[in-house]
N, C-alpha and C positions, 0 to 999 in steps of 0.2 A: 624909704622904700619906695621903688618907680609903682606908679599908677598905670595898669594894661586895660584894653577894653577888649573882651574876649565876644569874638559873635560865635555862636551854636544853634544849628537847626534843628527842629524838634520835626522829625516826618511823621504823619499821620493823617488821619481825616479828622481833621482838627482846625479852627481857624479862630480869629478873634474879630468883633465888631469892629474895633476900632485899635489905633495904635495905642500902647500901655507906657507909662510910668510909673516905677515906686521903687522903693528904698527898704531894702530888707537886712535884716540880722544873717551874718554868715557865720559866727563861730560865739565862744563862751568869750565873757567881759574880758579874761587876762588876755586874750589875743587881740592886739591893736594893731591897725583899726579892724574892727570887725564888721563892717555893714556894706553892701554892695548897692550899686544903682542900677538900674535894670531898667531896659526898655523892650518893649513885643510888639511884633507887629507880624503882619501876614506873607506868606510867600507861597508859591504857585503848589508847593507838596507839604503844608504845614504851617508853622508859626516859626520864626527867627527870634532868639533872645540875644540882647546885648547884654554883659554884665562887667561892671569894671572889678579889678581884682587887682593888689596890693601884693607883689612879688619881685625878686630879686633879678628875675631873667623871664624869657618870653616861654619857654617852655613851662616854667612851674607856673604861671601866670593861666596857660591855657589846663593844665593839670587842675588844679585848684577851683577853674571853674567848671570843669567837667564834672566835678567831684560835687560841688555846691549844686548846680542845675540838675545834674541827675539825680541827687536824691529828693529833691522837689518834684523830680517827676516821675520817680517811682511812687512817691506819696497820690503824686495828682490821678496815675493810672489808676492803682487801687482806688480812689473816690469816681473815678469816671467809668473804670473797668474797658477803656479805651486804649487799643495797641499804639506806642508811641516809642518811636527810637530815637536814638542821639547821635548827631554825627559835626564837627566841623567844616564839612564841605558840604556847600551847596550846591553843587553839582551831581551829587548822588542821583543815580538812578532809582527812584520810586516807585513800586507796581499798587497802581490805585486796585483796590478790590470791588470799590461801588463808589456810585457819584453822591455819596449823602456825606455831609461834614457836621462835625458838632460842634458849636460856639464854645469857646470857653470864657467864663466870666472875670474881670480881675479878682472878686474875690473868690475864687476857686485855686487861683494863683496863690493870692495872700495866704488861703489855708494853708496851699502843699506847701510853702515856704516853712511857715510855723509849725505846721506836724514836723517836716524833716527837721528843724534843728530841734524840737521837744525830742523826739526819737533818737536822734544823733547822740544828745545830752544824757538821756535818761535809760532808754533801752534800745542800744545799737545792733542787737541782735535780731532786735523784731524790725528794724529798719531793714536790715540786709535779706528778711525774708520779702519785704516789697520788691526789694531790688531782682530776687530770683523769680517773683511771678511777672513782672513786666517782660524779665527776659523768656519767661515762658509763653507768653503771649506774643512776643515780637518774633521769635527766632521762626523760621523756614525748614529748619529741619526737626522732624517729627520726635528724633530719639533727643535732642537737645532739648526741645521743648516740654516733652514729658519729664526729663531728668530736673530741669529747672523748676516747674510746677511742682513737683515732689519736694524738693529740695524747700518750696517757700513755706511748705508743711511742717517738714522735718526738723529745719532749724530753729522753729517757733517749740515743738512739741520737746526738742531735747534739750533746750534752754528754761521751759515754763514750766514740762507737766508736774502733774500732781506727783506729791512723793508719796509713793505707796510699795507695798512687797512685790507688786506685779512688774512695777517700772523698772527695776534693776534688771529684769532679765534682757531690757534693751531697747532699740527704737519701734521696733513694732507694738510694744506694750508702752511704750509712753505716748504714741499717736494714738492708741486706744483710750488710754486712761484721760487723754488730753480731749477725746472726742466726747466723753461721757461726761466730760466736766463742764460741756458747753450745752451738750445737745440730749445729755440722759442717754438711756441703755438704748443698745444699739435697732431697737426697733421704733425709737422715737427719733433717729436721725434725718436729715432730708432726705425727700422725696428719691432723689438719684440715688442714694445707697442705703436707702429705709429698711431695715431688716438684714442688711447683704453682711454677715458676720465674715464673710472672706474676701471683701474689697480689701483692706487694709494687706491682709498676707501677699494676694495676689500680686497688687500693684508692687508690692515690695520687692517681691522677685522678678518684676519685671524691670524697677531699679536698680536692681543690682546684675542685672544681665547687660543692662547700658552701660553702666557705672565701670565693672568689670570687663567691658568687652565681650561678654558671653553670648550677646543679642547675636542675631544671623543676620546679615543686610541683606535679608530677600523679601521677596514681596510678600509673602505671609506675615513676618515678621514685622515689618513696616506696617503693615494692613492691620494688624493687632494694635500697635501703639498707636496708629491713627485714631482707633476707635474708641481708643482712652481716652483719649485727650478732651473731647466735651466735659464728660463729668468729672476728670480729677481739675480742671480748670473752674467748675462750679464749687466743686468741694474747698478748693482753695481760697477762693475769693470770701466767700461766705465763711470760713473758719477765719480768715484774716480779719473780715472785719467784727465778728463777732468777738475773737480774743482781743483785738484793739480795746475794746468797750471794758477788758478787765483791767487793763493797762491803765487806762488814763483817769 
């Protein structure tokens, strides 16, 4: 099978201290070959990652690299909580929101690759939640961002929620019981939603209105959704990190 080198650009306020080279497993042992040689270096708007891919044609090589690197970036974003987007175009316009960049260490990349491999093999649903979180904090569309952040919570709770009489009622009850399983009763939930027994119901309604096209695209509706993003982002990242320790 042909070996290809795929170049991908990670846009974000990130950089590396020096160019890096590493070799990472990219699939199960029955997939042969299943390692990729990787090079990482800086460019103006983030870092460039070159990875080898074994594929019969250029298109499949690019798709395979996007999935492989994308899953690593999903894990990295959850760990460092910095927005990073991926493109195969190094000429894309990138809007900087500040002048401070976060250095990514070699071990952080290695850990992200290893976590992506583990989750892909053992907990693929949870890995998808990471992808929704990354989309949620990189999207510039408030509706898309809210929906993605909500999905990052809901996809976990729908798969892994505690089995109780209440959870048969559906998604809202599954989220409620999952929050209870990691944080206890509502009055013990994290500060931003502490004691707010309407938070799930209210945001579930917003989610439905967006997902089903019922939300009005006007200043008031957009402002309401924007006002919810800070808290749902905090809840999502805290929930994902706590739930991760229940799985590993």
